Residue frames as a rotation matrix with the C-alpha (Angstrom) as fourth column:
UNK 1
-0.588 0.718 0.372 100.66
-0.728 -0.670 0.143 28.00
0.352 -0.187 0.917 165.74
UNK 2
0.322 0.725 -0.609 98.93
-0.342 0.689 0.639 24.63
0.883 0.002 0.470 166.06
UNK 3
-0.274 -0.503 -0.820 101.30
0.616 0.563 -0.551 23.62
0.739 -0.656 0.156 168.87
UNK 4
-0.955 -0.030 0.296 100.36
-0.164 -0.775 -0.610 26.83
0.248 -0.631 0.735 170.70
UNK 5
-0.086 0.996 0.014 96.68
-0.813 -0.079 0.576 25.94
0.575 0.038 0.817 170.35
UNK 6
0.278 0.132 -0.952 97.27
0.177 0.967 0.185 22.45
0.944 -0.220 0.245 171.71
UNK 7
-0.718 -0.609 -0.338 99.15
0.473 -0.071 -0.878 23.91
0.511 -0.790 0.339 174.67
UNK 8
-0.744 0.507 0.434 96.23
-0.620 -0.766 -0.169 26.24
0.247 -0.396 0.885 175.45
UNK 9
0.268 0.858 -0.438 93.72
-0.557 0.509 0.656 23.36
0.786 0.068 0.614 175.25
UNK 10
-0.036 -0.360 -0.932 95.85
0.534 0.782 -0.322 21.27
0.845 -0.509 0.164 177.62
UNK 11
-0.937 -0.334 0.104 96.12
0.120 -0.585 -0.802 24.21
0.329 -0.739 0.588 179.99
UNK 12
-0.359 0.889 0.284 92.34
-0.839 -0.440 0.319 24.76
0.409 -0.124 0.904 179.96
UNK 13
0.378 0.468 -0.799 91.68
-0.129 0.881 0.455 21.05
0.917 -0.069 0.393 180.59
UNK 14
-0.461 -0.629 -0.626 94.12
0.590 0.309 -0.745 21.14
0.663 -0.713 0.229 183.50
UNK 15
-0.890 0.184 0.417 92.35
-0.378 -0.808 -0.452 24.18
0.253 -0.560 0.789 185.00
UNK 16
0.107 0.989 -0.105 88.97
-0.777 0.149 0.612 22.46
0.621 0.016 0.784 184.72
UNK 17
0.186 -0.108 -0.977 90.41
0.308 0.950 -0.046 19.31
0.933 -0.292 0.210 186.33
UNK 18
-0.813 -0.548 -0.198 91.87
0.372 -0.227 -0.900 21.30
0.448 -0.805 0.388 189.24
UNK 19
-0.605 0.664 0.440 88.59
-0.735 -0.678 0.011 23.17
0.305 -0.316 0.898 189.78
UNK 20
0.356 0.792 -0.496 86.64
-0.522 0.609 0.598 19.91
0.775 0.046 0.630 189.78
UNK 21
0.048 -0.427 -0.903 89.08
0.438 0.821 -0.366 18.01
0.898 -0.378 0.226 191.98
UNK 22
-0.669 -0.535 -0.516 89.87
0.680 -0.160 -0.716 20.55
0.300 -0.830 0.471 194.68
UNK 23
-0.956 0.278 0.095 87.11
-0.294 -0.918 -0.266 23.17
0.013 -0.283 0.959 194.65
UNK 24
-0.454 0.841 0.293 83.95
0.166 0.403 -0.900 21.15
-0.875 -0.360 -0.323 194.09
UNK 25
-0.330 0.414 0.848 81.35
0.918 0.350 0.186 20.88
-0.220 0.840 -0.496 191.41
UNK 26
0.611 0.733 -0.299 79.69
0.654 -0.680 -0.330 24.29
-0.445 0.006 -0.895 191.79
UNK 27
0.194 -0.611 -0.767 82.80
-0.248 -0.787 0.564 26.29
-0.949 0.081 -0.305 190.94
UNK 28
-0.776 -0.462 0.428 83.45
0.245 0.404 0.881 24.18
-0.580 0.789 -0.200 187.84
UNK 29
-0.035 0.851 0.524 79.85
0.986 0.114 -0.119 24.70
-0.161 0.513 -0.843 186.68
UNK 30
0.692 0.258 -0.674 80.18
0.280 -0.957 -0.078 28.45
-0.665 -0.134 -0.735 187.26
UNK 31
-0.327 -0.883 -0.336 83.42
-0.196 -0.285 0.938 28.48
-0.925 0.372 -0.080 185.27
UNK 32
-0.717 0.124 0.686 81.70
0.646 0.487 0.588 26.72
-0.261 0.865 -0.429 182.35
UNK 33
0.431 0.902 -0.018 78.74
0.856 -0.415 -0.309 29.15
-0.286 0.117 -0.951 182.61
UNK 34
0.341 -0.408 -0.847 81.24
-0.096 -0.911 0.401 32.04
-0.935 -0.056 -0.350 182.42
UNK 35
-0.746 -0.645 0.165 82.74
0.053 0.190 0.980 30.48
-0.664 0.740 -0.108 179.30
UNK 36
-0.224 0.756 0.615 79.22
0.966 0.255 0.038 30.26
-0.128 0.603 -0.788 177.78
UNK 37
0.658 0.517 -0.548 78.50
0.508 -0.842 -0.184 33.93
-0.556 -0.157 -0.816 178.59
UNK 38
0.058 -0.731 -0.679 81.80
-0.317 -0.659 0.682 35.05
-0.947 0.176 -0.270 177.05
UNK 39
0.637 0.363 -0.680 81.03
-0.723 -0.025 -0.691 33.13
-0.268 0.932 0.246 173.85
UNK 40
-0.440 -0.876 -0.199 83.59
-0.898 0.420 0.134 30.32
-0.033 0.238 -0.971 174.05
UNK 41
-0.972 0.203 0.121 81.08
0.192 0.976 -0.099 27.52
-0.138 -0.073 -0.988 174.77
UNK 42
-0.427 0.904 -0.036 77.40
-0.827 -0.374 0.421 26.87
0.366 0.210 0.907 174.19
UNK 43
-0.678 0.302 0.670 74.74
-0.286 0.732 -0.619 24.58
-0.677 -0.611 -0.410 175.68
UNK 44
0.473 0.863 -0.176 72.65
-0.449 0.064 -0.891 24.53
-0.758 0.500 0.418 172.47
UNK 45
-0.058 -0.558 0.828 73.79
0.436 0.732 0.524 21.84
-0.898 0.392 0.200 169.98
UNK 46
0.601 0.363 0.712 72.46
0.790 -0.138 -0.597 23.83
-0.119 0.922 -0.369 166.99
UNK 47
0.982 -0.188 -0.016 74.71
-0.188 -0.981 -0.038 26.81
-0.009 0.040 -0.999 167.83
UNK 48
0.444 -0.868 0.221 78.02
0.297 0.376 0.878 24.88
-0.845 -0.324 0.425 167.72
UNK 49
0.932 -0.275 -0.235 80.69
-0.331 -0.386 -0.861 26.34
0.146 0.880 -0.451 165.41
UNK 50
0.419 -0.862 -0.287 84.40
0.419 0.463 -0.781 25.80
0.806 0.207 0.555 164.91
UNK 51
-0.554 -0.679 0.482 85.21
-0.050 -0.551 -0.833 28.35
0.831 -0.485 0.271 167.59
UNK 52
-0.236 0.559 0.795 82.22
-0.963 -0.246 -0.113 27.76
0.133 -0.792 0.596 169.91
UNK 53
-0.784 -0.152 -0.601 82.25
-0.146 0.988 -0.060 24.27
0.603 0.040 -0.797 171.40
UNK 54
0.269 0.958 -0.099 79.46
-0.284 0.177 0.942 22.42
0.921 -0.225 0.319 173.14
UNK 55
-0.211 -0.226 0.951 79.34
-0.977 0.019 -0.212 21.96
0.030 -0.974 -0.224 176.93
UNK 56
-0.910 -0.164 -0.380 79.56
-0.189 0.982 0.029 18.21
0.368 0.098 -0.925 177.70
UNK 57
-0.132 0.976 -0.171 76.15
-0.164 0.148 0.975 16.59
0.977 0.157 0.141 178.09
UNK 58
0.086 0.165 -0.983 76.70
0.811 0.561 0.165 15.39
0.578 -0.811 -0.086 181.65
UNK 59
-0.656 -0.385 -0.649 77.55
0.702 -0.626 -0.338 18.94
-0.276 -0.678 0.682 182.75
UNK 60
-0.740 0.305 0.600 74.95
0.321 -0.624 0.713 20.76
0.591 0.720 0.364 180.68
UNK 61
0.248 0.963 -0.102 71.94
0.596 -0.068 0.800 20.78
0.764 -0.259 -0.591 183.03
UNK 62
0.303 -0.141 -0.942 73.75
0.879 -0.342 0.334 22.38
-0.369 -0.929 0.020 186.05
UNK 63
-0.784 -0.620 -0.041 75.33
0.535 -0.707 0.463 24.94
-0.316 0.341 0.885 183.72
UNK 64
-0.479 0.703 0.525 71.92
0.408 -0.351 0.843 25.78
0.777 0.618 -0.119 182.24
UNK 65
0.461 0.647 -0.607 70.52
0.836 -0.087 0.541 26.26
0.297 -0.757 -0.582 185.76
UNK 66
-0.158 -0.613 -0.774 73.32
0.749 -0.585 0.311 28.73
-0.644 -0.530 0.552 186.62
UNK 67
-0.909 -0.165 0.383 72.76
0.400 -0.607 0.686 30.59
0.119 0.777 0.618 183.34
UNK 68
-0.045 0.973 0.226 69.02
0.572 -0.160 0.804 30.88
0.819 0.166 -0.549 184.00
UNK 69
0.409 0.129 -0.904 69.68
0.894 -0.256 0.368 32.16
-0.184 -0.958 -0.220 187.53
UNK 70
-0.460 -0.723 -0.516 71.97
0.542 -0.688 0.482 34.80
-0.703 -0.058 0.709 186.01
UNK 71
0.326 0.711 -0.623 69.47
-0.133 -0.618 -0.775 35.81
-0.936 0.335 -0.107 183.31
UNK 72
-0.399 -0.518 -0.757 71.07
-0.850 -0.100 0.517 34.15
-0.343 0.850 -0.400 180.28
UNK 73
0.778 0.610 -0.151 69.96
-0.616 0.693 -0.375 31.48
-0.125 0.384 0.915 177.83
UNK 74
0.748 -0.435 0.501 71.95
0.260 0.887 0.382 28.40
-0.611 -0.155 0.777 176.80
UNK 75
0.462 -0.590 0.662 73.97
0.804 -0.037 -0.594 30.39
0.374 0.807 0.457 174.27
UNK 76
-0.404 -0.683 -0.609 74.97
0.890 -0.447 -0.089 33.15
-0.212 -0.578 0.788 176.70
UNK 77
-0.635 0.287 0.717 72.52
0.224 -0.820 0.527 35.72
0.739 0.495 0.456 175.38
UNK 78
-0.922 0.351 0.165 70.39
-0.305 -0.395 -0.867 37.74
-0.239 -0.849 0.471 177.85
UNK 79
-0.555 0.801 0.225 66.84
0.776 0.596 -0.206 36.43
-0.299 0.060 -0.952 178.27
UNK 80
-0.361 0.479 0.800 64.05
0.608 -0.530 0.591 38.37
0.707 0.700 -0.100 176.57
UNK 81
0.699 0.659 -0.277 62.61
0.625 -0.376 0.684 39.59
0.347 -0.652 -0.675 179.90
UNK 82
0.140 -0.738 -0.661 66.02
0.744 -0.362 0.562 41.03
-0.653 -0.570 0.498 180.82
UNK 83
-0.708 -0.467 0.529 66.32
0.706 -0.463 0.536 42.89
-0.005 0.754 0.657 177.50
UNK 84
-0.065 0.781 0.621 62.90
0.554 -0.489 0.673 44.55
0.830 0.387 -0.401 177.70
UNK 85
-0.730 -0.346 0.590 63.60
-0.218 -0.700 -0.680 45.85
0.648 -0.624 0.436 181.22
UNK 86
0.361 0.931 0.044 60.72
-0.428 0.124 0.895 44.01
0.828 -0.342 0.443 182.93
């Protein structure tokens, strides 16, 4: 089971590398923002758990900008103004 986990981590790192190398920065930031929205990553250090890892510090500010444009906070939760329907 642990070997399967390691294989998945290596695969994810390879995908991020390919996105960064061949597609440009914006697509990689959008991919990380998607991972935050789906609950796999977070941009808030206080919200880190064993299953929810932290977005690297050098990538955090562009990911936060994309999340704010999409109406989400740094943990992938909808902003308060989006929830109230305003």
